[in-house]
Structures are given as C-alpha cells and as structure tokens.
N, C-alpha and C positions, 0 to 999 in steps of 0.2 A: 625367871626367864632372862630378862635383861638386867644388867647392873649399871647403875649410874657411876661413872668413873670420876667425874668432876664434882666439886662441891655444889650445893644447891644454889648459891648465889651467882655462880658463873653463868654468863649469858650464852645465847645460841646464835650462830650465824648460818642462815639457810640460803643456799645458792641453787637455783634451778637452771639446768640446761633444758628449757621448757620444750623446745621443738623436738629434742631427742626423745623425751618421754612420750609426747603426743604421737610422734611417728612410730615408736615402738608399739604403742597400743593400737594404732590404726593397722599396722602390719600384722599384729597378732589376730585381729579380726578377719582380715583378708589380705593375702599376699598381693603386693602391688598397690594397695589402697592408698599408700602415701609415696612410695618410692618412685612411681612413674611421674615424670615431670608435669604432665598435664593435671595431675592430682595435687601436686605440691603447690602450684601457683594459683590457688583459688582459696576462697574463704573456708576455713576449717570448722567442722562441727565439733563442739566441746566433747572431749573424752576423759579428761583428767578431773578427778575429784580434788580440787585445790584445797578445800577445807580439811579433808582427811590428812593430807600431808602436813599442813600447818599445825593441826592439832597434835600430831605425833611430835613435831619439833618442839611444841610448847611443853611436852612432858619431860623434856630434858632441861628446861630452864626458861627464863624470860627471853623472848626473841628480840635481839638487838638489830639484826640485819635479815631482811627477807627480800631477796633480789632475784629476779628472773630475767634470763637472757634469751632473746628470740627476735626474729623478723616479724614484728607484731602486725604488720599490714594485713596478714592473712589469719590473724587469731583474735579479731575484734569480738567474736562471740563469747570469748572468755571474760569480757569486760566486767560484768557484775560480780563474778566469783573472785576475780583478782582485786577489785576494789573492796569487796567485803572483807578480804583477808589482808588488806594493806600491803600488797606486794609492790615493790619498787620495780618498774619495768625498764630494762636496758634494751634499746633498739639497736639491732645489728643488721645492716644491709649487706647482702652478699657482694664482695668486692670484685668478683669475676664470673665467668661463665659456669663455674663448677656448682654454683648455687649453695656452697657451703658457707654458713654465716660466721664460722669461727667462734661460736659461743663457748666451746670448751676452753680455748686459749684465753679469751678475755676473762672467763670465770676464774680460771686458775690464777691468773695474774692479780685479779682483784682480791681473791681469797688470801693470797700471801701478803698483799699490801695491808689488808685489814688486820691480819694477825700481828703484823709489826706495829700497827698504830694503836690497836685496842687490846690491852692486856686483860680486860674483863671477859673476853670470849673464851669460853671453856670447851664448847662443843661446836664443831663444824659439820654441817649436814649438806651433802651434795646430792642433788636429784639428777640422775643420769647414769647410763650404763656403759659408757665408753671406756676402753682401756687407756685412753688419753689422760684420764684422771689419776693414773697410778703415780706419776711423779709428784703431784701435789699431795697425795696421801702420805708419801714418805716425809715430805716437808712438814705437814700438819702434825704427824706423830713425833717427829724430831723436836718440834716446838712444845711438846708436852700437852697437846690438846687432844680431845676425843674426836674421832672421825666416824661419822655415821653416813652410810650410803643408802640411797633408795633408787630402785630401777625396775623396769619391767622384766619379768622372769625370762622370757624367751630371748631377749636381745641384750641382756647384761653380760658383759665379759666376766668370766668367773675369776680371773686373776685380780681384776679390779675389786670385785665383791670381797674376796678373801683378804685384800690389803686393808680393809676397813676394820676398825674395832668392832663394829656391828653393821650388818647390812640387812635391810628390810625390802623384800620384794613387794612392789606396789600392789600386786593382786592380793597378797595376804593382808596387806594393810586395809584395803577397802572392803574386804570380806569379813573383817573382824568387827566385834560389837562396838569398838571404839570409833569406827569410821561412821559418823552420824551426820554428815552434812546434808543429807536428804531425809531427815527423820520425819515420820508422820507426826502431826501435831498432837500433843497430849494435853490433859486437863491442867497440869501444872508444869510449865516450862522450867521452873526452878528445880523440880525433881529430876527432869531429864538432864539438865546441866550438871547437877550433883552426881548423877550416875556416870556421865561421860568423864568427868574429872577424876572420879574414883577409879574407873576402869583403866584410864590412861596411866595413872600413877601406879596402879597394881601391875600392869604389864611392864612398865619401865623398870620398876624396882624388883620385880620377881617375887612379890609377896602380896597376898590379898589384903593384909592389914597395912594401912597407910596412915600417916599423920593427919589428924583433923585439920591442923593449920595448913598443911601442904595442900589439902583439898581446896581450901578457901583460895589460896594463892593460884592454884590451877584454874579454878573457876574464873578468876579475874583475868588470867591469860587468855582463856577461851572467849570471854566476853567482858571487856573492860568497863562496860556500862552497867553491869549487873548490880542490882541493889535488892537485898532480901525484902525490904519494906515494900517495894513495888509488887511483891508477890504475896503479901499478907503476913510476913514474918518480921518480928521486931528486930532481929539480928541474925547472924549466921548460926549461932548456937541454937537459937529457937527454931530455925529452919531445919537443922539437922535432927533435933528432937522430934519435930513433926513427921520425920520420915522413919521413925523407929520400926515401922512394920517391915521395912526392907533394908534398914541400916543397923548394923551392930556396932557397939562402942565398948571400949575397955581402956583402962589406964595403962600407959606405957612408961618407959623409963624417962622419956622427955616430954610427956604430955599425952593427951587422949589420942587413941588409935581408932580407926573406923574401917569397916569393910561391908560390902554388899552381901546380903543373905543369899 
C-alpha cells in the first residue's frame, strides 16, 4: 500500500496546524460548530486523536520534531494527550481582528529552516488541509525529502493533497486497526503493543511480512519505556515466541520476518 521512500535511519519532522484540523472535524460534525465567532472563542472539546497521528508518523522513522501550532488558550483540554505524545506547543495569538493565527505561515517557515539545519530529516509530515501548504510541498520535494500530508476529508484542498508523496485522510487513519489510542485494556499490554507495531509497519511498507528487528524499533518509538522483562518475558525474542499463536515467523534475506496470522 505505502512505500517508504527514505532509508530507515532518516528521521521524521511532524508539524501540526492544530486548529485547522480541529476546526475541520468540528465543522464536519455540524456546520458552523467552529466557524461562528462565538464558538471559536471558547474552550474547545477534544476531537483529535493525537496518538493516532503520532503513531502514523513513527511508522516512517524516529520522530525528531513533533511541533504543533495553535492559539492554545482555547485548547487546554488537549493537555494530557499532547503531553503524553511529547508535542512541542507553539503559541500563536491572532495579531488582528480577523482571528487568523497565521499558523500555516509560521509552520512553513519553520519547516524550511529545519530542513536546512538538520540533514537527518528524511520525512516531513504536515497535518493540515490548506492549499497554503502547496509552496512548502514544492520546497520539501526539491530538497529530496519525503512529504506526507494528513487532513480531514471534507476540508482538505485536493491540490494540496495531490502535491504530497503520500496523503492520509484523518478519518481513514482513526478508523484503521492501527489507530489504537483508546484501546480497551487487554490481559497482556505487551501483546497489544506488538500488534500495533506490526500493523503500522505492514501498512507503511505495503507488505504483511516485516522485519522482526524493525518491530522492536517500532515498539520503542511507540513506548520508549517498554521493557519485555516487566511483562514476564526474558527479552524481545522470548516475547515474540510467546505470541506464536498469532504471530508467524520465517527467515528472510536479512534476518527474521514476522507477520500477524
């Protein structure tokens, strides 16, 4: 389905036009739910599954930048989700009566500056659906980096979506099995984490068979504190073997490959 364009070690820069996505989801639920000024200038109820987006980003490589732009005074109820996912918050106050915070402009400027400073960035992910991002898409591609876009289906500009190497509609992302930020508790959290990592890699690489070592690296991206011993397994290999009822393994050209049954 998807193909990774950059090498495995290249890192990911994730930029959120946070208010753009939130507003799109609110309007998709009910027209005028956000666009009316009396609705915009009040504390917002959370609508975005932050972890689902962060997990998708992790499937492209280790995340080096995770930065969100917004007027955060109205988005305090996202606090726990943003902290849990280690999102860097950039505060933008509207400079005039238009109430436009200029997040897209600041985001694009920062993205280009980061590409110039950090050669290890291989994939740029922009969360937002505005056509204003089209110029930066041209610059990102000219720099030889992979560009991935994420936006709400109803409000995403189709020209912007087509200008990306890959575009994921937010609704499809959260409806997929890989979007598991609100998972029901299971008997073995290690098993759920293994499944999440394997599914994300399979979707990103377009092949159900994925490298066993890549699964381990993906698990650590999803939860840097994870330790198999805390879940009763001597090491990662022992953990994988304990899951043989639903994990297949075979030898590959460069090591062991696994897939979910």
